[in-house]
C-alpha positions as CSV (number, residue, x, y, z in Angstrom):
1,M,10.3,112.3,-107.9
2,T,9.1,109.3,-109.6
3,G,7.6,111.4,-112.6
4,R,10.8,113.4,-112.7
5,F,13.1,110.1,-112.8
6,F,11.3,108.4,-116.1
7,L,10.6,112.1,-117.6
8,A,15.0,112.4,-117.4
9,A,15.3,108.9,-118.4
10,G,13.3,109.1,-121.2
11,L,15.2,112.5,-122.3
12,A,18.7,110.4,-122.2
13,L,17.2,107.4,-124.2
14,A,15.9,109.9,-126.8
15,V,19.5,111.6,-127.2
16,A,21.3,108.5,-127.1
17,S,19.1,107.2,-130.3
18,T,19.4,110.3,-131.8
19,S,23.0,110.0,-131.2
20,A,23.1,106.4,-132.7
21,S,21.0,107.4,-135.9
22,A,22.9,110.5,-136.9
23,A,26.2,108.0,-136.2
24,A,24.4,105.6,-138.7
25,V,24.1,108.1,-141.2
26,V,27.8,109.1,-141.2
27,T,29.3,106.0,-143.4
28,D,32.9,106.1,-145.1
29,D,31.6,106.4,-148.4
30,R,34.1,107.5,-151.2
31,D,31.8,110.1,-152.6
32,Q,29.5,110.9,-149.4
33,F,31.1,114.3,-149.3
34,P,30.6,117.2,-151.6
35,D,32.5,117.5,-154.8
36,S,35.3,120.0,-153.3
37,G,35.9,121.4,-149.6
38,I,37.9,121.7,-146.5
39,Q,39.1,119.1,-144.6
40,D,41.1,119.4,-141.3
41,G,42.1,123.1,-142.6
42,K,43.2,121.5,-145.7
43,P,41.4,120.9,-149.3
44,Y,39.7,117.7,-150.6
45,L,38.8,116.4,-153.7
46,Q,35.6,114.3,-155.3
47,C,36.3,111.5,-158.0
48,V,33.9,113.4,-159.8
49,P,35.7,117.2,-160.5
50,Y,39.3,115.4,-161.0
51,A,37.6,112.6,-163.4
52,R,36.3,115.4,-165.5
53,Q,39.1,118.0,-165.2
54,V,42.0,115.3,-166.4
55,S,39.2,113.7,-169.2
56,G,38.1,116.5,-170.5
57,I,34.6,114.4,-170.5
58,Q,32.2,117.0,-169.4
59,I,29.5,115.0,-167.2
60,Y,28.6,116.4,-163.9
61,G,26.6,114.5,-160.9
62,D,27.6,111.4,-158.9
63,A,29.8,109.0,-160.1
64,W,27.0,106.6,-160.5
65,T,25.3,108.5,-162.8
66,W,28.3,109.3,-165.4
67,W,27.4,105.8,-167.8
68,G,23.7,106.9,-168.1
69,Q,24.6,110.2,-168.8
70,A,27.3,109.6,-171.7
71,E,24.8,107.7,-173.6
72,G,24.0,109.5,-177.0
73,R,26.4,111.9,-175.9
74,Y,29.9,110.3,-175.5
75,K,31.0,106.7,-177.1
76,R,30.8,103.8,-174.5
77,G,33.0,100.8,-174.6
78,S,34.4,97.6,-172.8
79,K,38.2,98.2,-173.3
80,P,40.4,100.7,-172.0
81,R,41.9,103.8,-173.9
82,V,44.1,106.6,-172.5
83,G,41.7,109.4,-171.3
84,A,38.8,107.5,-171.2
85,V,36.8,107.4,-168.0
86,M,36.6,104.0,-166.3
87,A,33.0,103.9,-164.7
88,F,32.7,101.9,-161.6
89,Q,29.1,100.7,-160.4
90,P,27.7,101.3,-156.7
91,Y,29.1,98.8,-154.2
92,R,29.0,97.8,-150.9
93,N,30.2,100.9,-149.0
94,M,30.9,102.7,-152.3
95,Q,27.3,103.6,-152.7
96,L,27.6,106.8,-155.3
97,G,30.2,104.7,-157.5
98,H,33.6,106.3,-158.6
99,V,34.7,107.7,-161.9
100,A,38.5,107.4,-162.8
101,A,40.5,108.2,-165.9
102,V,43.0,106.3,-167.6
103,S,46.3,107.3,-167.9
104,R,47.8,104.4,-169.4
105,V,46.9,100.6,-170.7
106,V,49.7,98.1,-169.5
107,D,48.6,95.1,-171.1
108,S,45.2,93.5,-171.6
109,R,44.4,93.4,-168.0
110,T,46.3,96.1,-166.3
111,V,46.0,99.9,-166.7
112,L,47.0,102.8,-164.4
113,L,44.6,105.3,-163.6
114,R,44.2,109.2,-162.8
115,H,41.8,109.4,-159.9
116,A,40.4,111.3,-156.4
117,N,39.1,110.5,-153.4
118,W,39.7,106.8,-153.4
119,S,42.6,105.7,-150.8
120,P,42.9,108.2,-147.5
121,I,46.4,109.4,-147.5
122,D,48.0,110.1,-144.2
123,G,44.7,109.5,-143.2
124,R,42.9,112.4,-144.8
125,R,40.1,111.3,-147.5
126,G,40.2,113.2,-150.8
127,Q,43.3,112.7,-152.0
128,I,44.6,113.0,-155.3
129,E,46.4,109.4,-157.0
130,D,48.1,109.7,-160.2
131,N,49.2,106.9,-161.9
132,V,48.0,104.1,-159.7
133,R,47.4,100.5,-160.9
134,A,44.2,98.7,-161.5
135,V,43.6,95.3,-163.1
136,D,40.8,93.6,-164.9
137,V,40.0,90.5,-163.1
138,S,36.8,89.4,-164.8
139,P,36.6,86.0,-166.0
140,E,36.2,87.2,-169.6
141,N,38.8,89.9,-169.6
142,D,36.2,92.2,-170.7
143,W,36.9,94.6,-167.3
144,S,33.6,94.2,-165.6
145,M,35.6,93.7,-162.3
146,V,38.9,95.2,-161.0
147,R,41.0,95.5,-158.5
148,V,43.1,98.8,-157.4
149,W,46.1,100.1,-155.8
150,Y,45.2,100.9,-152.0
151,A,47.8,102.9,-150.8
152,P,47.3,102.6,-146.7
153,I,48.5,98.5,-147.5
154,Q,50.8,99.8,-150.5
155,G,49.2,97.2,-152.8
156,M,46.3,96.0,-154.7
157,G,42.9,96.2,-153.0
158,T,41.7,92.5,-152.2
159,T,37.8,93.8,-153.4
160,A,36.8,93.1,-156.7
161,W,34.8,96.2,-157.8
162,P,31.9,96.2,-160.5
163,V,33.1,98.1,-163.6
164,R,29.9,99.3,-166.2
165,G,32.4,100.2,-168.6
166,F,34.6,103.1,-170.3
167,I,33.2,106.4,-171.6
168,Y,35.5,107.8,-174.4
169,G,36.2,111.5,-174.9
170,D,34.7,110.8,-178.9
171,K,31.3,112.9,-178.6
172,S,28.5,111.1,-180.3
173,K,26.5,114.2,-181.3
174,P,28.0,117.4,-182.7
175,A,28.7,119.6,-179.8
176,A,25.7,122.4,-181.0
177,A,23.2,119.5,-180.6
178,E,24.5,118.4,-177.3
179,T,22.1,118.7,-174.4
180,R,24.2,119.4,-171.2
181,L,23.0,117.4,-168.3
182,V,23.3,118.9,-165.0
183,R,22.4,117.8,-161.6
184,T,20.8,120.4,-159.2
185,N,23.2,119.9,-156.9
186,E,26.3,120.9,-158.8
187,A,24.6,123.4,-161.0
188,G,25.6,126.1,-158.9
189,K,29.4,125.4,-158.7
190,K,29.8,125.6,-162.5
191,A,31.0,128.6,-164.5
192,K,28.2,130.6,-165.4
193,S,30.2,133.2,-163.4
194,G,33.3,131.7,-164.7
195,K,34.3,130.3,-161.4
196,D,35.5,126.9,-160.8
197,P,36.2,126.4,-156.6
198,I,38.2,123.1,-157.3
199,G,40.5,124.8,-160.3
200,A,43.3,126.0,-157.8
201,I,43.2,122.8,-156.1
202,I,44.0,120.6,-159.5
203,A,45.9,123.3,-161.0
204,A,48.4,122.5,-158.0
205,R,48.4,119.0,-159.0
206,L,48.8,119.9,-163.0
């Protein structure tokens, strides 16, 4: 009886430990999910494919890799321009970074952004937000730190997010000499077959 009791207790402890470990892995990182899919029966998007679609900048892979991948392929800088992609650094729970396209430059400290999977809207992630405000809060006005509109509070978020800079649509090399860098986990989503699984989702908003 005693042996059975300890065996049952050990199994219960192992199950609880496994459940706790699984819960620890599931976070609310903004790019924790695949690029597109279904959540609660409805489509959702990640930031990467939407930024690529609206900016025309053809970079693939997690958001944090965009700045490095752009080197030698696209011009980069610290000043916002319409159509440029703002590349966020990983920070706090945003472990995979974030990318957003600039839709308007309002003044030296303010831009409007088009991006996906930033604010939960109606309790759902993966939503598109167009023309939302981002404010440069860096001491030197170099756009290295920004605060971004956050829909749940209907105002500017309180976190100052670190930014690497802006990736511009101007290519650094002729297209013929360009080597496309495609992360393995996204290669199958692209268009050797001409299919784009997120195209219909984005097209509905453009």
